[in-house]
PDB file of N, CA, C, O and CB in Angstrom:
ATOM      1  N   MET A   1      -4.587  17.792  19.821  1.00  0.00           N
ATOM      2  CA  MET A   1      -4.098  17.558  18.484  1.00  0.00           C
ATOM      3  C   MET A   1      -3.944  18.848  17.690  1.00  0.00           C
ATOM      4  O   MET A   1      -3.791  18.811  16.469  1.00  0.00           O
ATOM      5  CB  MET A   1      -5.016  16.621  17.765  1.00  0.00           C
ATOM      6  N   GLY A   2      -3.984  19.977  18.366  1.00  0.00           N
ATOM      7  CA  GLY A   2      -3.775  21.206  17.630  1.00  0.00           C
ATOM      8  C   GLY A   2      -5.063  21.833  17.177  1.00  0.00           C
ATOM      9  O   GLY A   2      -6.075  21.791  17.877  1.00  0.00           O
ATOM     10  N   GLN A   3      -5.016  22.423  15.989  1.00  0.00           N
ATOM     11  CA  GLN A   3      -6.143  23.187  15.499  1.00  0.00           C
ATOM     12  C   GLN A   3      -7.327  22.313  15.113  1.00  0.00           C
ATOM     13  O   GLN A   3      -7.170  21.176  14.667  1.00  0.00           O
ATOM     14  CB  GLN A   3      -5.721  24.009  14.328  1.00  0.00           C
ATOM     15  N   LYS A   4      -8.509  22.872  15.296  1.00  0.00           N
ATOM     16  CA  LYS A   4      -9.737  22.207  14.849  1.00  0.00           C
ATOM     17  C   LYS A   4      -9.931  22.537  13.381  1.00  0.00           C
ATOM     18  O   LYS A   4      -9.595  23.631  12.926  1.00  0.00           O
ATOM     19  CB  LYS A   4     -10.985  22.649  15.700  1.00  0.00           C
ATOM     20  N   HIS A   5     -10.480  21.572  12.642  1.00  0.00           N
ATOM     21  CA  HIS A   5     -10.688  21.790  11.216  1.00  0.00           C
ATOM     22  C   HIS A   5     -12.080  21.300  10.863  1.00  0.00           C
ATOM     23  O   HIS A   5     -12.497  20.222  11.286  1.00  0.00           O
ATOM     24  CB  HIS A   5      -9.600  21.063  10.359  1.00  0.00           C
ATOM     25  N   ASN A   6     -12.783  22.085  10.099  1.00  0.00           N
ATOM     26  CA  ASN A   6     -14.108  21.677   9.649  1.00  0.00           C
ATOM     27  C   ASN A   6     -13.948  20.807   8.411  1.00  0.00           C
ATOM     28  O   ASN A   6     -13.782  21.313   7.302  1.00  0.00           O
ATOM     29  CB  ASN A   6     -15.013  22.914   9.353  1.00  0.00           C
ATOM     30  N   TRP A   7     -14.000  19.478   8.613  1.00  0.00           N
ATOM     31  CA  TRP A   7     -13.748  18.565   7.499  1.00  0.00           C
ATOM     32  C   TRP A   7     -14.793  18.667   6.413  1.00  0.00           C
ATOM     33  O   TRP A   7     -14.542  18.248   5.283  1.00  0.00           O
ATOM     34  CB  TRP A   7     -13.685  17.152   7.995  1.00  0.00           C
ATOM     35  N   ARG A   8     -15.958  19.213   6.718  1.00  0.00           N
ATOM     36  CA  ARG A   8     -17.005  19.344   5.684  1.00  0.00           C
ATOM     37  C   ARG A   8     -16.580  20.308   4.578  1.00  0.00           C
ATOM     38  O   ARG A   8     -17.068  20.214   3.451  1.00  0.00           O
ATOM     39  CB  ARG A   8     -18.324  19.828   6.316  1.00  0.00           C
ATOM     40  N   LYS A   9     -15.675  21.232   4.895  1.00  0.00           N
ATOM     41  CA  LYS A   9     -15.166  22.147   3.882  1.00  0.00           C
ATOM     42  C   LYS A   9     -14.069  21.509   3.037  1.00  0.00           C
ATOM     43  O   LYS A   9     -13.721  22.020   1.973  1.00  0.00           O
ATOM     44  CB  LYS A   9     -14.642  23.408   4.537  1.00  0.00           C
ATOM     45  N   ALA A  10     -13.528  20.394   3.512  1.00  0.00           N
ATOM     46  CA  ALA A  10     -12.437  19.744   2.784  1.00  0.00           C
ATOM     47  C   ALA A  10     -12.937  19.251   1.432  1.00  0.00           C
ATOM     48  O   ALA A  10     -14.081  18.819   1.293  1.00  0.00           O
ATOM     49  CB  ALA A  10     -11.849  18.570   3.604  1.00  0.00           C
ATOM     50  N   LEU A  11     -12.073  19.323   0.462  1.00  0.00           N
ATOM     51  CA  LEU A  11     -12.433  18.895  -0.880  1.00  0.00           C
ATOM     52  C   LEU A  11     -12.351  17.385  -1.035  1.00  0.00           C
ATOM     53  O   LEU A  11     -13.082  16.808  -1.841  1.00  0.00           O
ATOM     54  CB  LEU A  11     -11.539  19.565  -1.894  1.00  0.00           C
ATOM     55  N   ILE A  12     -11.485  16.746  -0.287  1.00  0.00           N
ATOM     56  CA  ILE A  12     -11.244  15.313  -0.444  1.00  0.00           C
ATOM     57  C   ILE A  12     -11.334  14.630   0.916  1.00  0.00           C
ATOM     58  O   ILE A  12     -10.805  15.132   1.908  1.00  0.00           O
ATOM     59  CB  ILE A  12      -9.860  15.051  -1.097  1.00  0.00           C
ATOM     60  N   ARG A  13     -12.005  13.485   0.955  1.00  0.00           N
ATOM     61  CA  ARG A  13     -12.003  12.628   2.141  1.00  0.00           C
ATOM     62  C   ARG A  13     -11.204  11.390   1.793  1.00  0.00           C
ATOM     63  O   ARG A  13     -11.492  10.721   0.801  1.00  0.00           O
ATOM     64  CB  ARG A  13     -13.462  12.258   2.605  1.00  0.00           C
ATOM     65  N   LEU A  14     -10.219  11.085   2.587  1.00  0.00           N
ATOM     66  CA  LEU A  14      -9.343   9.945   2.352  1.00  0.00           C
ATOM     67  C   LEU A  14      -9.511   8.955   3.492  1.00  0.00           C
ATOM     68  O   LEU A  14      -9.296   9.301   4.653  1.00  0.00           O
ATOM     69  CB  LEU A  14      -7.863  10.391   2.220  1.00  0.00           C
ATOM     70  N   ASN A  15      -9.894   7.722   3.168  1.00  0.00           N
ATOM     71  CA  ASN A  15     -10.033   6.656   4.157  1.00  0.00           C
ATOM     72  C   ASN A  15      -8.821   5.741   4.051  1.00  0.00           C
ATOM     73  O   ASN A  15      -8.510   5.223   2.978  1.00  0.00           O
ATOM     74  CB  ASN A  15     -11.360   5.855   3.949  1.00  0.00           C
ATOM     75  N   ILE A  16      -8.140   5.550   5.181  1.00  0.00           N
ATOM     76  CA  ILE A  16      -6.957   4.704   5.219  1.00  0.00           C
ATOM     77  C   ILE A  16      -7.222   3.533   6.140  1.00  0.00           C
ATOM     78  O   ILE A  16      -7.658   3.713   7.277  1.00  0.00           O
ATOM     79  CB  ILE A  16      -5.714   5.498   5.681  1.00  0.00           C
ATOM     80  N   THR A  17      -6.959   2.331   5.651  1.00  0.00           N
ATOM     81  CA  THR A  17      -7.089   1.122   6.444  1.00  0.00           C
ATOM     82  C   THR A  17      -5.725   0.770   6.993  1.00  0.00           C
ATOM     83  O   THR A  17      -4.763   0.626   6.239  1.00  0.00           O
ATOM     84  CB  THR A  17      -7.677  -0.047   5.611  1.00  0.00           C
ATOM     85  N   SER A  18      -5.640   0.631   8.316  1.00  0.00           N
ATOM     86  CA  SER A  18      -4.362   0.330   8.939  1.00  0.00           C
ATOM     87  C   SER A  18      -4.415  -1.024   9.627  1.00  0.00           C
ATOM     88  O   SER A  18      -5.485  -1.537   9.953  1.00  0.00           O
ATOM     89  CB  SER A  18      -3.977   1.423   9.938  1.00  0.00           C
ATOM     90  N   GLU A  19      -3.234  -1.588   9.840  1.00  0.00           N
ATOM     91  CA  GLU A  19      -3.144  -2.921  10.428  1.00  0.00           C
ATOM     92  C   GLU A  19      -3.103  -2.882  11.945  1.00  0.00           C
ATOM     93  O   GLU A  19      -3.580  -3.812  12.595  1.00  0.00           O
ATOM     94  CB  GLU A  19      -1.922  -3.634   9.908  1.00  0.00           C
ATOM     95  N   GLY A  20      -2.551  -1.837  12.516  1.00  0.00           N
ATOM     96  CA  GLY A  20      -2.404  -1.824  13.959  1.00  0.00           C
ATOM     97  C   GLY A  20      -2.357  -0.434  14.546  1.00  0.00           C
ATOM     98  O   GLY A  20      -2.569   0.565  13.859  1.00  0.00           O
ATOM     99  N   PHE A  21      -2.072  -0.396  15.842  1.00  0.00           N
ATOM    100  CA  PHE A  21      -2.061   0.849  16.598  1.00  0.00           C
ATOM    101  C   PHE A  21      -1.015   1.828  16.071  1.00  0.00           C
ATOM    102  O   PHE A  21      -1.300   3.017  15.930  1.00  0.00           O
ATOM    103  CB  PHE A  21      -1.807   0.564  18.065  1.00  0.00           C
ATOM    104  N   SER A  22       0.190   1.344  15.780  1.00  0.00           N
ATOM    105  CA  SER A  22       1.263   2.237  15.321  1.00  0.00           C
ATOM    106  C   SER A  22       0.903   2.919  14.010  1.00  0.00           C
ATOM    107  O   SER A  22       1.112   4.121  13.843  1.00  0.00           O
ATOM    108  CB  SER A  22       2.565   1.459  15.155  1.00  0.00           C
ATOM    109  N   GLU A  23       0.362   2.142  13.087  1.00  0.00           N
ATOM    110  CA  GLU A  23      -0.030   2.713  11.795  1.00  0.00           C
ATOM    111  C   GLU A  23      -1.170   3.714  11.969  1.00  0.00           C
ATOM    112  O   GLU A  23      -1.184   4.770  11.336  1.00  0.00           O
ATOM    113  CB  GLU A  23      -0.449   1.598  10.818  1.00  0.00           C
ATOM    114  N   GLU A  24      -2.115   3.373  12.824  1.00  0.00           N
ATOM    115  CA  GLU A  24      -3.242   4.264  13.081  1.00  0.00           C
ATOM    116  C   GLU A  24      -2.758   5.586  13.689  1.00  0.00           C
ATOM    117  O   GLU A  24      -3.229   6.654  13.297  1.00  0.00           O
ATOM    118  CB  GLU A  24      -4.261   3.585  14.018  1.00  0.00           C
ATOM    119  N   ARG A  25      -1.830   5.521  14.633  1.00  0.00           N
ATOM    120  CA  ARG A  25      -1.284   6.730  15.258  1.00  0.00           C
ATOM    121  C   ARG A  25      -0.500   7.568  14.247  1.00  0.00           C
ATOM    122  O   ARG A  25      -0.574   8.797  14.278  1.00  0.00           O
ATOM    123  CB  ARG A  25      -0.382   6.356  16.445  1.00  0.00           C
ATOM    124  N   PHE A  26       0.250   6.922  13.354  1.00  0.00           N
ATOM    125  CA  PHE A  26       0.995   7.649  12.328  1.00  0.00           C
ATOM    126  C   PHE A  26       0.042   8.463  11.460  1.00  0.00           C
ATOM    127  O   PHE A  26       0.286   9.636  11.175  1.00  0.00           O
ATOM    128  CB  PHE A  26       1.816   6.675  11.457  1.00  0.00           C
ATOM    129  N   VAL A  27      -1.048   7.819  11.044  1.00  0.00           N
ATOM    130  CA  VAL A  27      -2.021   8.517  10.207  1.00  0.00           C
ATOM    131  C   VAL A  27      -2.643   9.673  10.985  1.00  0.00           C
ATOM    132  O   VAL A  27      -2.760  10.784  10.468  1.00  0.00           O
ATOM    133  CB  VAL A  27      -3.118   7.546   9.714  1.00  0.00           C
ATOM    134  N   THR A  28      -3.041   9.405  12.233  1.00  0.00           N
ATOM    135  CA  THR A  28      -3.710  10.422  13.045  1.00  0.00           C
ATOM    136  C   THR A  28      -2.788  11.574  13.420  1.00  0.00           C
ATOM    137  O   THR A  28      -3.181  12.738  13.336  1.00  0.00           O
ATOM    138  CB  THR A  28      -4.266   9.793  14.299  1.00  0.00           C
ATOM    139  N   ASP A  29      -1.571  11.259  13.830  1.00  0.00           N
ATOM    140  CA  ASP A  29      -0.666  12.288  14.349  1.00  0.00           C
ATOM    141  C   ASP A  29       0.163  12.999  13.288  1.00  0.00           C
ATOM    142  O   ASP A  29       0.512  14.167  13.457  1.00  0.00           O
ATOM    143  CB  ASP A  29       0.252  11.676  15.341  1.00  0.00           C
ATOM    144  N   ILE A  30       0.483  12.307  12.192  1.00  0.00           N
ATOM    145  CA  ILE A  30       1.378  12.885  11.179  1.00  0.00           C
ATOM    146  C   ILE A  30       0.643  13.231   9.882  1.00  0.00           C
ATOM    147  O   ILE A  30       0.649  14.381   9.444  1.00  0.00           O
ATOM    148  CB  ILE A  30       2.516  11.916  10.877  1.00  0.00           C
ATOM    149  N   LEU A  31       0.013  12.231   9.275  1.00  0.00           N
ATOM    150  CA  LEU A  31      -0.609  12.456   7.965  1.00  0.00           C
ATOM    151  C   LEU A  31      -1.813  13.390   8.018  1.00  0.00           C
ATOM    152  O   LEU A  31      -1.930  14.309   7.207  1.00  0.00           O
ATOM    153  CB  LEU A  31      -1.032  11.140   7.373  1.00  0.00           C
ATOM    154  N   ARG A  32      -2.711  13.150   8.981  1.00  0.00           N
ATOM    155  CA  ARG A  32      -3.940  13.959   9.036  1.00  0.00           C
ATOM    156  C   ARG A  32      -3.640  15.454   9.152  1.00  0.00           C
ATOM    157  O   ARG A  32      -4.156  16.228   8.346  1.00  0.00           O
ATOM    158  CB  ARG A  32      -4.807  13.518  10.217  1.00  0.00           C
ATOM    159  N   PRO A  33      -2.828  15.896  10.122  1.00  0.00           N
ATOM    160  CA  PRO A  33      -2.566  17.342  10.214  1.00  0.00           C
ATOM    161  C   PRO A  33      -1.890  17.911   8.958  1.00  0.00           C
ATOM    162  O   PRO A  33      -2.188  19.028   8.533  1.00  0.00           O
ATOM    163  CB  PRO A  33      -1.694  17.627  11.428  1.00  0.00           C
ATOM    164  N   HIS A  34      -0.983  17.132   8.379  1.00  0.00           N
ATOM    165  CA  HIS A  34      -0.292  17.601   7.174  1.00  0.00           C
ATOM    166  C   HIS A  34      -1.267  17.736   6.004  1.00  0.00           C
ATOM    167  O   HIS A  34      -1.269  18.750   5.307  1.00  0.00           O
ATOM    168  CB  HIS A  34       0.855  16.638   6.801  1.00  0.00           C
ATOM    169  N   LEU A  35      -2.088  16.722   5.794  1.00  0.00           N
ATOM    170  CA  LEU A  35      -2.989  16.743   4.637  1.00  0.00           C
ATOM    171  C   LEU A  35      -4.140  17.726   4.785  1.00  0.00           C
ATOM    172  O   LEU A  35      -4.719  18.152   3.786  1.00  0.00           O
ATOM    173  CB  LEU A  35      -3.544  15.370   4.403  1.00  0.00           C
ATOM    174  N   LEU A  36      -4.480  18.094   6.019  1.00  0.00           N
ATOM    175  CA  LEU A  36      -5.516  19.116   6.204  1.00  0.00           C
ATOM    176  C   LEU A  36      -5.100  20.439   5.575  1.00  0.00           C
ATOM    177  O   LEU A  36      -5.948  21.223   5.147  1.00  0.00           O
ATOM    178  CB  LEU A  36      -5.812  19.316   7.696  1.00  0.00           C
ATOM    179  N   ASN A  37      -3.802  20.683   5.520  1.00  0.00           N
ATOM    180  CA  ASN A  37      -3.303  21.901   4.867  1.00  0.00           C
ATOM    181  C   ASN A  37      -3.621  21.927   3.380  1.00  0.00           C
ATOM    182  O   ASN A  37      -3.606  22.988   2.757  1.00  0.00           O
ATOM    183  CB  ASN A  37      -1.800  22.026   5.066  1.00  0.00           C
ATOM    184  N   PHE A  38      -3.909  20.763   2.812  1.00  0.00           N
ATOM    185  CA  PHE A  38      -4.223  20.651   1.384  1.00  0.00           C
ATOM    186  C   PHE A  38      -5.698  20.305   1.167  1.00  0.00           C
ATOM    187  O   PHE A  38      -6.077  19.798   0.111  1.00  0.00           O
ATOM    188  CB  PHE A  38      -3.329  19.586   0.725  1.00  0.00           C
ATOM    189  N   ASN A  39      -6.527  20.585   2.183  1.00  0.00           N
ATOM    190  CA  ASN A  39      -7.969  20.310   2.133  1.00  0.00           C
ATOM    191  C   ASN A  39      -8.289  18.841   1.915  1.00  0.00           C
ATOM    192  O   ASN A  39      -9.236  18.496   1.208  1.00  0.00           O
ATOM    193  CB  ASN A  39      -8.606  21.121   1.039  1.00  0.00           C
ATOM    194  N   VAL A  40      -7.488  17.981   2.531  1.00  0.00           N
ATOM    195  CA  VAL A  40      -7.740  16.542   2.495  1.00  0.00           C
ATOM    196  C   VAL A  40      -8.014  16.095   3.926  1.00  0.00           C
ATOM    197  O   VAL A  40      -7.163  16.257   4.801  1.00  0.00           O
ATOM    198  CB  VAL A  40      -6.526  15.750   1.864  1.00  0.00           C
ATOM    199  N   TYR A  41      -9.202  15.532   4.169  1.00  0.00           N
ATOM    200  CA  TYR A  41      -9.551  15.039   5.498  1.00  0.00           C
ATOM    201  C   TYR A  41      -9.304  13.536   5.526  1.00  0.00           C
ATOM    202  O   TYR A  41      -9.788  12.807   4.660  1.00  0.00           O
ATOM    203  CB  TYR A  41     -11.038  15.375   5.863  1.00  0.00           C
ATOM    204  N   VAL A  42      -8.554  13.077   6.517  1.00  0.00           N
ATOM    205  CA  VAL A  42      -8.138  11.674   6.592  1.00  0.00           C
ATOM    206  C   VAL A  42      -8.843  10.975   7.747  1.00  0.00           C
ATOM    207  O   VAL A  42      -8.852  11.470   8.875  1.00  0.00           O
ATOM    208  CB  VAL A  42      -6.607  11.565   6.755  1.00  0.00           C
ATOM    209  N   GLU A  43      -9.427   9.829   7.455  1.00  0.00           N
ATOM    210  CA  GLU A  43      -9.990   8.934   8.463  1.00  0.00           C
ATOM    211  C   GLU A  43      -9.166   7.658   8.434  1.00  0.00           C
ATOM    212  O   GLU A  43      -8.709   7.245   7.368  1.00  0.00           O
ATOM    213  CB  GLU A  43     -11.520   8.640   8.203  1.00  0.00           C
ATOM    214  N   THR A  44      -8.967   7.025   9.586  1.00  0.00           N
ATOM    215  CA  THR A  44      -8.260   5.753   9.630  1.00  0.00           C
ATOM    216  C   THR A  44      -9.050   4.751  10.441  1.00  0.00           C
ATOM    217  O   THR A  44      -9.820   5.103  11.334  1.00  0.00           O
ATOM    218  CB  THR A  44      -6.857   5.926  10.216  1.00  0.00           C
ATOM    219  N   ARG A  45      -8.838   3.496  10.103  1.00  0.00           N
ATOM    220  CA  ARG A  45      -9.555   2.417  10.771  1.00  0.00           C
ATOM    221  C   ARG A  45      -8.671   1.194  10.781  1.00  0.00           C
ATOM    222  O   ARG A  45      -8.038   0.869   9.777  1.00  0.00           O
ATOM    223  CB  ARG A  45     -10.909   2.118  10.078  1.00  0.00           C
ATOM    224  N   LYS A  46      -8.623   0.504  11.928  1.00  0.00           N
ATOM    225  CA  LYS A  46      -7.830  -0.714  12.043  1.00  0.00           C
ATOM    226  C   LYS A  46      -8.652  -1.909  11.565  1.00  0.00           C
ATOM    227  O   LYS A  46      -9.871  -1.945  11.733  1.00  0.00           O
ATOM    228  CB  LYS A  46      -7.353  -0.926  13.503  1.00  0.00           C
ATOM    229  N   VAL A  47      -7.970  -2.881  10.971  1.00  0.00           N
ATOM    230  CA  VAL A  47      -8.629  -4.103  10.525  1.00  0.00           C
ATOM    231  C   VAL A  47      -8.217  -5.272  11.405  1.00  0.00           C
ATOM    232  O   VAL A  47      -7.229  -5.195  12.136  1.00  0.00           O
ATOM    233  CB  VAL A  47      -8.295  -4.395   9.051  1.00  0.00           C
ATOM    234  N   LEU A  48      -8.971  -6.337  11.329  1.00  0.00           N
ATOM    235  CA  LEU A  48      -8.679  -7.555  12.074  1.00  0.00           C
ATOM    236  C   LEU A  48      -7.399  -8.192  11.552  1.00  0.00           C
ATOM    237  O   LEU A  48      -7.223  -8.341  10.343  1.00  0.00           O
ATOM    238  CB  LEU A  48      -9.852  -8.547  11.979  1.00  0.00           C
ATOM    239  N   THR A  49      -6.508  -8.566  12.462  1.00  0.00           N
ATOM    240  CA  THR A  49      -5.265  -9.217  12.076  1.00  0.00           C
ATOM    241  C   THR A  49      -5.113 -10.526  12.822  1.00  0.00           C
ATOM    242  O   THR A  49      -5.819 -10.785  13.797  1.00  0.00           O
ATOM    243  CB  THR A  49      -4.065  -8.303  12.344  1.00  0.00           C
ATOM    244  N   ASN A  50      -4.188 -11.349  12.359  1.00  0.00           N
ATOM    245  CA  ASN A  50      -3.888 -12.601  13.051  1.00  0.00           C
ATOM    246  C   ASN A  50      -3.448 -12.340  14.480  1.00  0.00           C
ATOM    247  O   ASN A  50      -3.742 -13.124  15.382  1.00  0.00           O
ATOM    248  CB  ASN A  50      -2.806 -13.382  12.305  1.00  0.00           C
ATOM    249  N   ARG A  51      -2.736 -11.225  14.684  1.00  0.00           N
ATOM    250  CA  ARG A  51      -2.228 -10.896  16.013  1.00  0.00           C
ATOM    251  C   ARG A  51      -3.374 -10.771  17.009  1.00  0.00           C
ATOM    252  O   ARG A  51      -3.248 -11.185  18.162  1.00  0.00           O
ATOM    253  CB  ARG A  51      -1.414  -9.593  15.972  1.00  0.00           C
ATOM    254  N   LYS A  52      -4.493 -10.199  16.564  1.00  0.00           N
ATOM    255  CA  LYS A  52      -5.645 -10.045  17.448  1.00  0.00           C
ATOM    256  C   LYS A  52      -6.289 -11.392  17.735  1.00  0.00           C
ATOM    257  O   LYS A  52      -7.026 -11.547  18.709  1.00  0.00           O
ATOM    258  CB  LYS A  52      -6.671  -9.092  16.832  1.00  0.00           C
ATOM    259  N   LEU A  53      -6.001 -12.366  16.877  1.00  0.00           N
ATOM    260  CA  LEU A  53      -6.527 -13.723  17.070  1.00  0.00           C
ATOM    261  C   LEU A  53      -5.528 -14.592  17.821  1.00  0.00           C
ATOM    262  O   LEU A  53      -5.675 -15.813  17.870  1.00  0.00           O
ATOM    263  CB  LEU A  53      -6.870 -14.367  15.716  1.00  0.00           C
ATOM    264  N   LYS A  54      -4.499 -13.955  18.413  1.00  0.00           N
ATOM    265  CA  LYS A  54      -3.433 -14.624  19.164  1.00  0.00           C
ATOM    266  C   LYS A  54      -2.595 -15.541  18.274  1.00  0.00           C
ATOM    267  O   LYS A  54      -2.096 -16.571  18.727  1.00  0.00           O
ATOM    268  CB  LYS A  54      -4.030 -15.428  20.316  1.00  0.00           C
ATOM    269  N   LYS A  55      -2.446 -15.163  17.013  1.00  0.00           N
ATOM    270  CA  LYS A  55      -1.578 -15.875  16.081  1.00  0.00           C
ATOM    271  C   LYS A  55      -0.483 -14.924  15.648  1.00  0.00           C
ATOM    272  O   LYS A  55      -0.622 -13.709  15.787  1.00  0.00           O
ATOM    273  CB  LYS A  55      -2.373 -16.418  14.849  1.00  0.00           C
ATOM    274  N   ARG A  56       0.597 -15.462  15.128  1.00  0.00           N
ATOM    275  CA  ARG A  56       1.683 -14.626  14.626  1.00  0.00           C
ATOM    276  C   ARG A  56       1.370 -14.133  13.235  1.00  0.00           C
ATOM    277  O   ARG A  56       0.648 -14.785  12.481  1.00  0.00           O
ATOM    278  CB  ARG A  56       3.001 -15.390  14.629  1.00  0.00           C
ATOM    279  N   GLY A  57       1.903 -13.001  12.903  1.00  0.00           N
ATOM    280  CA  GLY A  57       1.766 -12.534  11.536  1.00  0.00           C
ATOM    281  C   GLY A  57       0.878 -11.316  11.430  1.00  0.00           C
ATOM    282  O   GLY A  57       0.392 -10.784  12.428  1.00  0.00           O
ATOM    283  N   GLY A  58       0.680 -10.893  10.215  1.00  0.00           N
ATOM    284  CA  GLY A  58      -0.079  -9.677   9.946  1.00  0.00           C
ATOM    285  C   GLY A  58      -1.527  -9.957   9.636  1.00  0.00           C
ATOM    286  O   GLY A  58      -2.221 -10.637  10.391  1.00  0.00           O
ATOM    287  N   ILE A  59      -1.974  -9.428   8.523  1.00  0.00           N
ATOM    288  CA  ILE A  59      -3.382  -9.522   8.145  1.00  0.00           C
ATOM    289  C   ILE A  59      -3.770 -10.972   7.870  1.00  0.00           C
ATOM    290  O   ILE A  59      -2.983 -11.759   7.344  1.00  0.00           O
ATOM    291  CB  ILE A  59      -3.667  -8.650   6.910  1.00  0.00           C
ATOM    292  N   VAL A  60      -4.996 -11.297   8.238  1.00  0.00           N
ATOM    293  CA  VAL A  60      -5.524 -12.639   8.015  1.00  0.00           C
ATOM    294  C   VAL A  60      -5.729 -12.882   6.525  1.00  0.00           C
ATOM    295  O   VAL A  60      -5.391 -12.025   5.709  1.00  0.00           O
ATOM    296  CB  VAL A  60      -6.847 -12.838   8.779  1.00  0.00           C
ATOM    297  N   GLY A  61      -6.274 -14.030   6.165  1.00  0.00           N
ATOM    298  CA  GLY A  61      -6.514 -14.367   4.768  1.00  0.00           C
ATOM    299  C   GLY A  61      -7.399 -13.356   4.053  1.00  0.00           C
ATOM    300  O   GLY A  61      -8.072 -12.544   4.686  1.00  0.00           O
ATOM    301  N   TYR A  62      -7.388 -13.417   2.750  1.00  0.00           N
ATOM    302  CA  TYR A  62      -8.089 -12.431   1.926  1.00  0.00           C
ATOM    303  C   TYR A  62      -9.577 -12.369   2.229  1.00  0.00           C
ATOM    304  O   TYR A  62     -10.137 -11.275   2.300  1.00  0.00           O
ATOM    305  CB  TYR A  62      -7.886 -12.742   0.465  1.00  0.00           C
ATOM    306  N   ALA A  63     -10.233 -13.502   2.410  1.00  0.00           N
ATOM    307  CA  ALA A  63     -11.679 -13.512   2.641  1.00  0.00           C
ATOM    308  C   ALA A  63     -12.050 -12.725   3.893  1.00  0.00           C
ATOM    309  O   ALA A  63     -12.988 -11.929   3.871  1.00  0.00           O
ATOM    310  CB  ALA A  63     -12.187 -14.949   2.762  1.00  0.00           C
ATOM    311  N   LYS A  64     -11.310 -12.945   4.992  1.00  0.00           N
ATOM    312  CA  LYS A  64     -11.601 -12.207   6.222  1.00  0.00           C
ATOM    313  C   LYS A  64     -11.242 -10.735   6.079  1.00  0.00           C
ATOM    314  O   LYS A  64     -11.947  -9.864   6.587  1.00  0.00           O
ATOM    315  CB  LYS A  64     -10.845 -12.818   7.402  1.00  0.00           C
ATOM    316  N   PHE A  65     -10.143 -10.463   5.387  1.00  0.00           N
ATOM    317  CA  PHE A  65      -9.746  -9.080   5.154  1.00  0.00           C
ATOM    318  C   PHE A  65     -10.787  -8.360   4.316  1.00  0.00           C
ATOM    319  O   PHE A  65     -11.116  -7.210   4.605  1.00  0.00           O
ATOM    320  CB  PHE A  65      -8.381  -9.019   4.470  1.00  0.00           C
ATOM    321  N   LYS A  66     -11.307  -9.003   3.295  1.00  0.00           N
ATOM    322  CA  LYS A  66     -12.339  -8.422   2.442  1.00  0.00           C
ATOM    323  C   LYS A  66     -13.572  -8.083   3.254  1.00  0.00           C
ATOM    324  O   LYS A  66     -14.168  -7.023   3.062  1.00  0.00           O
ATOM    325  CB  LYS A  66     -12.703  -9.377   1.304  1.00  0.00           C
ATOM    326  N   ASN A  67     -13.967  -8.975   4.166  1.00  0.00           N
ATOM    327  CA  ASN A  67     -15.122  -8.699   5.018  1.00  0.00           C
ATOM    328  C   ASN A  67     -14.905  -7.462   5.886  1.00  0.00           C
ATOM    329  O   ASN A  67     -15.828  -6.674   6.089  1.00  0.00           O
ATOM    330  CB  ASN A  67     -15.420  -9.902   5.901  1.00  0.00           C
ATOM    331  N   GLU A  68     -13.686  -7.290   6.398  1.00  0.00           N
ATOM    332  CA  GLU A  68     -13.364  -6.114   7.203  1.00  0.00           C
ATOM    333  C   GLU A  68     -13.506  -4.842   6.374  1.00  0.00           C
ATOM    334  O   GLU A  68     -14.025  -3.838   6.862  1.00  0.00           O
ATOM    335  CB  GLU A  68     -11.940  -6.223   7.773  1.00  0.00           C
ATOM    336  N   LEU A  69     -13.051  -4.876   5.132  1.00  0.00           N
ATOM    337  CA  LEU A  69     -13.114  -3.694   4.284  1.00  0.00           C
ATOM    338  C   LEU A  69     -14.547  -3.343   3.885  1.00  0.00           C
ATOM    339  O   LEU A  69     -14.939  -2.177   3.849  1.00  0.00           O
ATOM    340  CB  LEU A  69     -12.274  -3.906   3.044  1.00  0.00           C
ATOM    341  N   VAL A  70     -15.306  -4.383   3.589  1.00  0.00           N
ATOM    342  CA  VAL A  70     -16.696  -4.157   3.157  1.00  0.00           C
ATOM    343  C   VAL A  70     -17.509  -3.698   4.342  1.00  0.00           C
ATOM    344  O   VAL A  70     -18.707  -3.449   4.209  1.00  0.00           O
ATOM    345  CB  VAL A  70     -17.317  -5.440   2.535  1.00  0.00           C
TER     346      VAL A  70
END
């Protein structure tokens, strides 16, 4: 992934919640390296979606989504 960066020196930590693999890769491969230039360290995490439950659609209902965030 290129250069190593000491995130402890970063002024800002940004946590991004993503819905799936593509969004997670975008954050990891594109946003994180770009924002490190501005002393912003980015973490990403996928949340539970209907797709993972073998249902169609995106994020599950608010209650389950809230539990994932908390």
